C-alpha positions in Angstrom: -45.9 68.9 42.3 -42.8 67.4 42.5 -44.0 64.8 45.0 -46.9 63.9 42.2 -44.3 63.5 39.4 -42.4 61.4 41.5 -45.2 59.3 42.4 -46.3 58.9 38.4 -42.8 58.0 37.5 -42.5 55.4 40.3 -45.7 53.9 38.7 -44.6 53.8 35.1 -41.2 52.7 36.0 -42.6 49.7 38.4 -45.1 48.7 35.7 -42.3 48.8 33.1 -40.2 46.4 35.1 -43.1 43.8 35.6 -44.0 44.0 32.1 -40.8 43.6 30.3 -40.4 39.8 31.4 -43.5 39.3 29.5 -42.4 40.7 26.3 -39.1 39.0 26.3 -40.7 35.6 27.3 -39.7 34.0 23.8 -36.1 35.0 24.4 -36.2 34.2 28.0 -37.3 30.7 27.1 -34.5 30.3 24.7 -32.0 31.5 27.2 -32.7 30.0 30.7 -34.2 26.7 29.7 -33.1 23.5 27.9 -32.8 23.6 24.5 -34.5 21.6 21.4 -37.8 21.1 23.3 -40.9 20.2 21.3 -43.3 22.7 20.5 -43.5 25.9 22.3 -42.2 24.1 25.4 -39.7 26.7 26.4 -42.1 29.6 26.0 -44.7 27.8 28.0 -41.9 27.3 30.6 -41.3 30.9 30.8 -44.6 31.9 30.8 -45.0 29.9 34.0 -42.2 31.6 35.6 -43.9 34.8 34.5 -47.2 33.5 36.4 -45.4 32.4 39.1 -45.0 36.2 40.5 -48.6 36.3 40.7 -48.7 33.4 43.4 -47.2 35.9 45.8 -49.0 38.9 44.9 -51.5 38.0 47.4 -49.0 37.8 50.1 -47.3 41.0 48.8 -50.8 43.0 49.0 -51.7 41.6 52.5 -48.1 42.9 53.6 -48.3 46.3 51.9 -51.8 46.7 52.5 -51.4 46.3 56.2 -48.6 48.3 55.8 -50.6 51.3 54.4 -53.6 51.0 56.8 -51.3 51.2 59.5 -48.1 53.3 59.0 -49.3 55.2 55.9 -50.0 54.9 52.2 -47.0 56.4 51.4 -44.7 54.1 53.2 -46.3 51.3 51.5 -45.8 53.0 48.2 -42.2 53.9 48.6 -41.3 50.3 49.8 -43.0 48.7 46.8 -41.3 50.8 44.1 -37.8 50.2 45.9 -38.3 46.5 45.8 -39.2 46.3 42.2 -36.0 47.9 40.9 -33.6 45.6 42.7 -34.9 42.4 41.3 -35.3 43.5 37.9 -31.8 44.8 37.6 -30.8 41.4 38.9 -32.4 39.6 36.0 -30.3 41.5 33.9 -27.3 40.3 35.4 -28.3 36.5 35.6 -26.2 33.5 34.0 -27.9 31.4 31.1 -28.9 27.9 30.9 -25.9 27.0 29.0 -23.5 28.6 31.9 -24.8 27.1 34.7 -27.9 24.5 33.8 -30.7 24.4 36.1 -29.4 26.9 38.4 -30.3 29.4 35.9 -34.2 29.0 35.7 -34.0 28.8 39.7 -32.4 32.3 39.9 -35.0 33.4 37.4 -37.8 32.2 39.6 -36.2 33.7 42.8 -36.0 37.3 40.9 -39.6 37.2 39.6 -41.1 36.0 43.1 -39.6 39.4 44.5 -41.0 41.4 41.8 -44.4 39.7 42.7 -44.2 40.7 46.1 -43.6 44.3 45.2 -46.2 44.6 42.5 -48.8 42.9 44.9 -48.5 46.1 47.1 -48.0 48.7 44.3 -51.5 49.1 42.4 -54.1 49.0 45.2 -51.8 51.1 47.3 -51.9 53.6 44.3 -55.6 53.4 43.9 -56.6 54.0 47.7 -53.6 56.7 47.9 -55.0 58.5 44.9 -59.0 58.2 45.6 -58.9 59.2 49.2 -57.8 62.8 48.2 -60.4 63.8 45.9 -64.4 64.1 45.6 -65.9 60.9 45.3 -67.8 61.9 42.5 -64.3 62.1 40.4 -63.5 58.6 41.6 -63.7 57.2 37.8 -61.4 59.6 36.2 -58.8 59.6 39.0 -58.7 56.2 39.7 -58.1 55.7 35.8 -55.4 57.6 36.2 -53.5 55.2 37.8 -54.3 52.4 35.2 -53.0 55.0 32.7 -49.6 55.4 34.5 -49.4 51.8 34.8 -50.4 51.7 31.1 -47.5 53.9 30.3 -45.0 51.7 31.9 -46.3 48.7 30.0 -46.1 50.8 26.7 -42.5 51.6 27.4 -41.8 48.2 27.9 -43.7 47.3 24.5 -41.8 49.9 22.8 -38.3 49.0 23.9 -39.0 45.5 23.0 -40.0 46.6 19.5 -36.9 48.7 19.0 -34.5 45.9 20.2 -36.3 43.4 17.8 -36.0 45.7 15.2 -32.3 46.8 15.7 -30.7 43.3 16.7 -30.8 40.1 14.8 -31.8 36.7 16.8 -28.4 35.9 18.0 -27.6 39.5 19.5 -31.1 39.7 21.1 -30.5 36.3 22.7 -26.7 36.7 23.8 -27.0 40.4 25.1 -29.9 42.5 24.0 -32.6 41.1 26.2 -30.4 42.1 29.2 -30.9 45.7 28.3 -34.3 46.6 29.4 -33.5 44.8 32.8 -30.6 46.6 33.3 -32.5 49.9 33.0 -35.0 48.9 35.6 -32.4 50.3 38.3 -33.8 53.8 37.4 -36.9 52.7 39.1 -35.3 53.4 42.4 -35.2 57.1 41.9 -38.9 57.9 42.7 -39.0 55.8 45.6 -35.9 57.3 47.0 -37.4 60.8 46.3 -40.7 59.8 48.1 -38.8 58.5 51.0 -36.9 61.6 51.4 -39.5 64.3 50.4 -42.9 62.9 50.6 -45.1 63.2 53.8 -48.4 61.3 55.2 -51.4 63.7 55.3 -53.1 64.1 58.8 -56.1 61.8 57.5 -53.7 59.1 57.1 -52.5 59.7 60.5 -56.0 59.0 61.8 -56.3 56.0 59.8 -53.2 54.6 61.9 -54.6 55.4 65.3 -57.7 53.5 64.1 -55.9 50.4 62.9 -53.2 49.9 65.2 -55.1 47.5 67.4 -55.1 43.5 68.4 -56.6 41.8 65.7 -55.9 44.2 62.7 -54.7 41.4 60.6 -57.7 39.5 60.8 -60.1 42.6 60.4 -60.4 42.2 56.7 -61.9 38.8 57.1 -64.4 39.7 59.6 -67.9 38.4 59.2 -69.5 41.8 57.8 -66.5 42.2 55.4 -66.3 38.6 53.9 -68.9 39.3 51.2 -67.5 42.5 49.8 -64.0 40.8 49.9 -65.6 37.9 48.0 -67.0 40.4 45.4 -63.2 42.0 45.5 -61.7 38.9 44.5 -64.4 38.1 41.7 -64.6 41.5 40.2 -61.1 41.8 38.9 -60.8 38.4 37.1 -62.1 39.6 33.9 -59.8 42.4 33.5 -56.9 40.5 35.1 -57.4 37.7 32.3 -58.0 40.0 29.4 -55.2 42.4 30.4 -52.3 40.0 30.3 -53.9 38.2 27.3 -54.6 41.2 25.2 -51.4 43.7 26.3 -48.6 41.0 27.3 -49.3 37.7 25.6 -50.9 38.7 22.3 -47.6 40.5 21.1 -45.6 37.3 21.5 -48.3 35.2 19.9 -48.3 37.5 16.9 -44.6 37.5 16.8 -43.6 34.0 17.7 -46.7 31.5 17.5 -48.9 32.7 14.7 -47.7 31.3 11.2 -46.9 33.3 9.1 -46.1 36.2 12.0 -48.3 39.2 12.0 -46.0 42.0 10.3 -44.7 44.6 13.0 -46.8 42.8 16.0 -44.6 44.6 18.9 -45.4 47.8 17.2 -49.1 47.2 16.8 -49.2 46.4 20.3 -47.3 49.5 21.5 -49.6 51.8 19.5 -52.7 50.2 21.3 -50.8 50.5 24.6 -50.2 54.2 24.2 -54.1 54.4 22.9 -55.1 52.7 25.9 -53.6 55.6 28.4 -56.2 57.6 26.7 -59.2 54.9 27.2 -58.2 54.7 30.5 -59.3 58.3 31.2 -62.1 58.0 28.8 -63.4 55.1 31.0 -63.1 56.8 34.0 -64.8 60.1 32.8 -67.7 57.7 31.4 -68.0 56.1 35.0 -68.1 59.6 36.5 -70.6 61.0 34.0 -73.0 58.0 33.8 -72.7 56.7 37.4 -74.2 53.5 36.8 -71.3 51.4 37.8 -73.2 48.1 37.5 -74.7 48.7 34.1 -71.1 49.5 32.6 -69.6 46.8 33.9 -72.3 44.6 32.8 -72.4 45.8 29.2 -68.5 45.5 29.0 -68.3 41.9 30.4 -70.9 40.4 27.9 -69.2 42.3 25.1 -66.0 40.7 26.2 -67.5 37.1 26.6 -68.8 37.1 23.1 -66.0 39.0 21.1 -63.2 37.1 22.7 -63.0 33.9 20.6 -64.0 35.6 17.6 -61.2 38.4 17.6 -58.5 35.8 18.6 -59.5 33.6 15.7 -59.2 37.0 13.4 -55.9 38.2 14.6 -54.6 34.4 14.1 -55.1 35.0 10.3 -52.0 37.3 10.6 -53.4 40.5 8.9 -52.1 43.4 10.8 -55.0 45.9 10.1 -57.5 43.4 11.5 -55.1 42.5 14.7 -54.9 46.4 15.4 -58.8 46.8 15.1 -59.5 43.9 17.3 -56.9 44.7 19.9 -58.3 48.3 20.2 -61.9 47.0 20.7 -60.5 44.9 23.4 -59.0 48.0 24.8 -62.0 49.9 24.8 -64.1 47.0 26.5 -61.7 46.7 29.2 -61.2 50.3 30.0 -65.1 50.7 30.3 -65.1 47.9 32.7 -61.9 49.6 34.9 -63.3 52.8 34.9 -66.2 51.7 36.8 -64.7 48.8 38.8 -62.2 51.0 40.8 -64.8 53.3 42.3 -67.4 50.4 43.0 -64.6 48.2 44.8 -63.2 51.4 46.6 -66.8 52.3 47.9 -67.5 49.0 49.4 -64.9 49.0 52.2 -64.7 51.6 55.2 -61.1 53.4 55.4 -59.6 51.4 58.2 -59.9 47.9 56.4 -59.9 49.5 52.9 -56.3 49.1 51.5 -56.0 45.6 53.3 -59.2 44.1 51.6 -58.7 45.5 48.2 -55.1 44.4 48.1 -56.0 40.7 49.4 -59.1 40.3 46.9 -57.8 41.9 43.7 -54.3 40.3 44.1 -56.0 36.8 44.7 -57.8 37.4 41.4 -54.4 38.5 39.7 -52.8 35.3 41.1 -55.4 33.1 39.6 -56.9 34.8 36.5 -54.1 37.1 35.3 -50.3 35.3 36.0 -51.3 32.2 34.4 -53.4 33.4 31.4 -50.8 33.7 29.0 -49.4 30.2 30.2 -52.9 28.8 29.6 -53.4 30.6 26.2 -50.1 29.2 24.7 -51.2 25.9 26.1 -54.6 26.1 24.6 -53.1 27.1 21.1 -50.6 24.1 21.1 -53.3 21.8 21.9 -56.3 23.3 20.1 -56.6 26.1 17.9 -55.8 29.9 17.5 -59.2 30.9 18.9 -59.2 28.7 22.0 -57.3 31.7 24.5 -60.4 33.6 23.7 -62.6 31.2 25.9 -60.6 32.3 28.8 -61.8 35.8 28.5 -65.5 34.5 28.2 -65.1 32.3 31.1 -63.7 35.0 33.4 -66.2 37.4 32.1 -68.9 34.9 33.5 -67.0 34.7 36.8 -66.9 38.8 37.1 -70.6 38.8 36.3 -71.2 36.4 39.2 -69.5 38.8 41.6 -71.3 42.0 40.3 -74.6 39.8 40.7 -73.9 39.1 44.6 -72.3 42.6 45.2 -74.6 44.4 47.8 -76.4 47.4 46.8 -74.3 50.9 47.4 -75.4 54.3 48.3 -74.8 56.7 45.5 -74.4 59.6 47.5 -70.9 60.7 48.3 -69.3 60.1 51.5 -69.1 63.0 53.8 -66.7 62.1 56.7 -63.3 60.6 56.4 -63.4 60.2 52.5 -64.4 64.0 51.8 -61.5 65.5 49.5 -59.0 67.3 51.0 -58.7 71.0 50.5 -57.7 72.2 46.9 -54.2 73.2 48.2 -53.3 69.8 48.9 -50.9 68.5 46.7 -52.6 65.2 44.7 -50.3 62.4 44.5 -51.0 60.6 41.3 -49.4 57.2 42.0 
């Protein structure tokens, strides 16, 4: 039980560390980039740095995926958790542009890249680490538990942002207030240290180590019989990647900073929807387990998101808080219907010996292209067109993910009975 709690805490704190940059992007743009730029140039530059972390996520995914498949899932998890805490704390100590000029954004970029390496190995490690220990018929709910823990971390970042913005004036926020959430990121080391000291690999993982410690292991995910599934693993996450970082990260800054007049209590609306999304994650997973037809659920979700994306962004841009809440909540419902079905669908596509590497590579390629730079692209679109145009980003990537779904091989719906059987009921389930 203690190990399970440590795993959950590590997941929550790691996603808090990673997301808090997005929630303070407007302040970071003011602190780390030249003043008096036209339009939203500083905000765009800040979101570009936010997106830069995603460029190294595939590298982190490959490194930690190989580590997880060869020396154990737990080792990959604990290392990624520890790697996230250090650069997050360091960000809170960085000098501003006014103090050191262009050295400030260079240091910021370096710290953000280290965060990207860490998170690139974290989510899929958590998913595989969790699902390999439970009955396949419950993969939807257990996979969604990982998203729920990540959502709790993002909610924590959003809540902290709201509290600081309400408690401090602009001058206080820009001079020292923005540093506080990053300095608190140091607490992220505690779950990682606990896992390193007390956690144990399972016998099943020891077997996987023996199977994968062979010549050519690094190239195995790219083997001919695995390439189609690897392509699908890179296409399916495009929709949730773009939708998540627009709806849960960028939208709060959009409502607070870009929309004129601003949406009242934008960060509180965002926080409430984030907390609600924790429950929605479980609901989406339970629906996938109950209904079982993953393809149908993902198709319905993608078609709906493609249609409502531009419409809802236009409505939110009108500035009414009730409408903004309703639109963001519907986005969340549709997103977690997709995620609840996507995770078991993807996990089932790969044999255990290459599962974590394949999923980490495919998933992080999607995140690096579609997720990280979606806030950057959304801000550019608003600056050059109108408030509804970022919604078309969601529409485009919904079509991309539907393409991936259309080329995915048919799957056997029977639960696996060999190395993927659930561990005995006495096994300590690690929700990370």
